C-alpha positions as CSV (number, residue, x, y, z in Angstrom):
1,G,-3.6,8.8,-7.6
2,G,-4.8,12.7,-8.0
3,G,-1.6,13.4,-9.5
4,Q,0.9,12.8,-6.6
5,S,3.5,10.9,-8.2
6,T,6.3,9.0,-6.3
7,A,9.2,9.1,-9.4
8,I,10.8,5.8,-7.9
9,E,9.5,3.6,-5.6
10,F,11.0,0.4,-3.7
11,D,8.3,-1.7,-1.7
12,I,9.6,-4.7,0.2
13,Q,13.1,-4.8,-1.7
14,L,16.1,-6.4,-0.3
15,G,19.4,-4.8,-1.6
16,G,17.7,-1.7,-4.3
17,R,19.9,1.0,-4.8
18,V,18.9,4.4,-6.3
19,S,21.7,6.0,-8.0
20,N,22.6,9.1,-10.1
21,N,18.9,9.8,-10.8
22,T,18.1,13.4,-11.3
23,I,13.8,13.8,-10.7
24,T,12.3,17.0,-10.4
25,A,8.5,17.9,-9.9
26,A,7.3,14.5,-8.8
27,F,5.0,14.6,-5.6
28,N,7.3,12.2,-3.3
29,G,11.1,11.9,-5.3
30,A,11.8,8.7,-3.6
31,A,9.9,5.7,-1.8
32,I,11.6,3.0,0.1
33,Y,8.9,1.1,2.0
34,L,9.5,-2.2,4.1
35,S,12.7,-2.7,2.7
36,D,16.6,-4.1,3.5
37,D,20.1,-3.2,3.1
38,T,18.5,-0.7,0.2
39,E,20.8,2.8,-0.9
40,C,19.3,6.0,-2.2
41,S,23.1,7.7,-3.1
42,F,24.1,10.2,-5.7
43,N,20.6,11.6,-6.4
44,T,19.1,15.1,-7.3
45,F,15.3,16.1,-6.4
46,I,14.3,19.3,-7.7
47,D,10.8,21.1,-6.6
48,T,9.2,17.8,-4.7
49,G,5.2,18.5,-4.2
50,S,5.8,16.8,-0.7
51,T,8.6,14.9,0.5
52,A,12.6,14.1,-1.4
53,I,13.3,10.9,0.3
54,S,11.1,8.9,2.1
55,V,11.7,5.5,4.5
56,S,8.8,3.5,6.1
57,L,8.9,1.5,9.2
58,P,10.2,-1.1,9.7
59,S,12.6,-1.4,7.1
60,K,16.9,-1.5,7.8
61,N,20.6,-1.3,7.2
62,I,19.7,2.4,4.4
63,R,21.7,4.3,3.2
64,I,21.1,7.9,2.0
65,E,23.9,9.1,1.3
66,N,25.6,12.4,-1.1
67,N,21.8,13.5,-2.0
68,K,20.9,16.7,-2.9
69,I,17.5,18.6,-2.8
70,F,16.2,21.6,-3.5
71,N,13.0,22.7,-2.8
72,S,11.1,20.4,-1.6
73,K,6.9,21.6,-0.8
74,N,7.2,20.2,2.5
75,I,10.4,17.6,4.0
76,G,13.4,16.7,2.6
77,I,14.2,13.5,3.9
78,R,11.7,11.3,6.1
79,V,12.2,8.1,7.8
80,I,8.7,7.4,9.5
81,P,5.9,4.7,10.5
82,T,4.1,4.2,7.3
83,N,0.9,6.2,6.7
84,E,1.6,9.0,9.6
85,N,1.6,12.0,9.3
86,S,4.4,14.7,9.9
87,Y,4.0,16.7,13.3
88,S,1.5,14.5,14.7
89,A,2.5,14.0,18.6
90,A,0.7,11.1,18.7
91,F,2.9,8.5,16.4
92,P,2.5,5.1,17.8
93,K,5.2,5.0,20.5
94,S,5.7,1.0,19.3
95,T,9.3,-0.6,19.9
96,L,8.0,-3.4,17.4
97,Y,8.1,-1.3,14.5
98,R,11.5,0.4,14.3
99,A,13.6,1.6,11.2
100,E,17.0,0.0,12.3
101,N,20.8,1.0,11.5
102,I,20.1,4.0,9.2
103,S,22.7,6.3,7.7
104,I,22.0,10.0,6.7
105,R,25.1,11.2,5.8
106,K,26.7,14.2,3.2
107,N,23.3,15.3,2.0
108,L,22.6,19.1,0.8
109,L,19.5,20.1,1.4
110,Q,17.8,23.6,0.3
111,R,14.8,25.7,0.9
112,T,12.7,22.4,2.2
113,K,9.3,24.9,3.1
114,N,8.5,22.6,6.7
115,V,11.0,20.3,7.7
116,G,14.6,19.1,6.7
117,I,14.8,16.2,7.8
118,E,12.5,13.7,9.7
119,I,12.9,10.7,11.8
120,A,10.6,8.5,14.3
121,Q,10.8,5.4,15.7
122,T,14.1,4.3,15.0
123,K,17.2,2.7,16.2
124,A,20.4,3.2,15.6
125,I,20.1,6.2,13.3
126,A,23.4,8.4,12.3
127,V,22.8,11.8,11.0
128,V,26.4,13.3,9.9
129,D,27.7,15.5,8.3
130,N,24.6,17.1,6.3
131,T,23.4,20.7,4.7
132,I,20.6,22.0,6.1
133,T,19.7,25.8,4.7
134,D,16.6,28.2,4.2
135,V,14.0,25.5,6.4
136,S,11.5,26.9,8.1
137,H,10.3,25.4,10.6
138,H,12.8,22.4,12.2
139,G,16.2,21.7,10.4
140,I,17.0,18.4,11.9
141,H,13.1,17.1,13.6
142,I,13.8,13.3,16.0
143,I,10.6,11.6,17.5
144,D,10.9,8.5,20.1
145,S,14.4,7.3,18.6
146,D,17.2,5.3,20.5
147,G,20.9,5.3,20.2
148,A,20.5,8.6,17.2
149,I,23.9,9.8,16.5
150,L,23.4,13.6,15.6
151,R,26.7,15.2,15.1
152,N,28.5,17.7,12.3
153,N,25.4,19.1,10.9
154,Y,25.0,22.3,9.7
155,I,21.6,23.8,9.8
156,S,20.4,27.4,8.8
157,V,16.5,27.9,10.0
158,V,14.6,31.2,8.2
159,N,11.2,31.8,7.4
160,T,9.3,30.4,10.4
161,P,5.7,30.3,10.6
162,K,4.7,32.5,13.9
163,K,3.1,29.7,15.2
164,F,6.1,27.7,15.7
165,E,9.1,27.9,16.8
166,P,12.1,27.7,14.7
167,S,14.8,24.8,15.7
168,G,18.0,23.2,14.5
169,I,17.6,20.0,16.3
170,Y,13.6,19.8,17.5
171,G,13.2,16.2,19.8
172,S,10.5,14.6,21.6
173,G,9.3,11.2,22.8
174,L,12.0,8.3,24.7
175,I,15.4,9.1,22.5
176,L,18.0,7.4,24.2
177,N,22.3,7.4,23.9
178,S,22.0,10.3,21.8
C-alpha cells in the first residue's frame, strides 16, 4: 500500500528459502514473518527504501547468510517484534515471543542510513563475520536478547546525526550470556 512494496515475503512458512536474487529499489527487500526453518542467502539488495531483510517474532531456525546490502535507507537486517518501530525504547519486554536460533553470518552491508543490524527479543542469536561499512548510527543494535553471540564483525560508523552518539555495537535491556 502507498508504494511501500516488499519484493519477497514469506508469511507463516516452514522450510522456505530465498536465495540468489537481486532486488533493486523495493521499499522492503525480503520479509520473513512468523516462519521457521527458513534461509535467506546469496541475495543482493540495492537501494531499499526501508529494510533489506526483515524477520518478525516469533520465528526460529532462521539463517541470513552471505547477502550483500547496498544503500538501505533505514536498516540492513532487522529481527524484531512484528509492527514495532525501530529505536523504540518501549519494546514490550516479553519472554513469550522471541526469535530463536537465528544466524546472521558473512553478510556485507554498505551505506545503511540508520542501523546495519537491529535485533530485539531474541534467544540464541549468532551475529558473526559480518562487514558493516558507512553506517550512520549503530553498526549492530541489540535489545532485550538472551544468549547472543556477536563475534568477528567489522563495523565502520560514519556520518552520525548530531542527536545520536555513534557506536559499533549498542545494547540495551536484558542481554544474557553474550
